[in-house]
C-alpha positions, 0 to 999 in steps of 0.5 A: 232371218224372219223368226218363223220355224216349224218342226214336225216329226211324222210316222210314215206308212210307206218307205220314203225313197228320197231325202228332200231338203228345202230352204225356200227355192233351194232344194237338195234331194238324195236317195235312201240306201239300206247300207248307208247312214243318211248323213253319209249319202250324197245330196244333189242341188236341183237346178231346173223347175221341172225336177224341182216340181216333181220332187216337191209334189212327191214329198208333199204327197208322202208328207200329206199321207202321214198327217195322222202320224204326227209325233211331235210338232214344234212351232217356234213362231207361236212358241207351241210344242205338241207331243202326240202321247197317244201315238207314241204309246201306240208305237212303243206298244207295237214295238214292245210286242214285236221285239219282245220286252227285253229287246225293247227295253235294251233298245229303248234305254240306249236310245 
């Protein structure tokens, strides 16, 4: 293991239809269903280069469009953790106004 790590949590303005898990050249994809918890969904190993390229380009495109929405970025190789407080406050303020204060606090406290 080379010790490099990067974790980013982003907010998307669109619905991601595919789950995408990449470890070097090994790629697993799956589908998001509204009735199934993600960990219960099937994932499929991509075996051919054309399909690998399709899913990689799709993911990179969606991921790139969400670059403004980085909530958390952790870079293990630089020992840096950056939390976007402004975006977090913007999101929680929106949820509080949409859900109502009581429902928001109940969900926020249990999360």
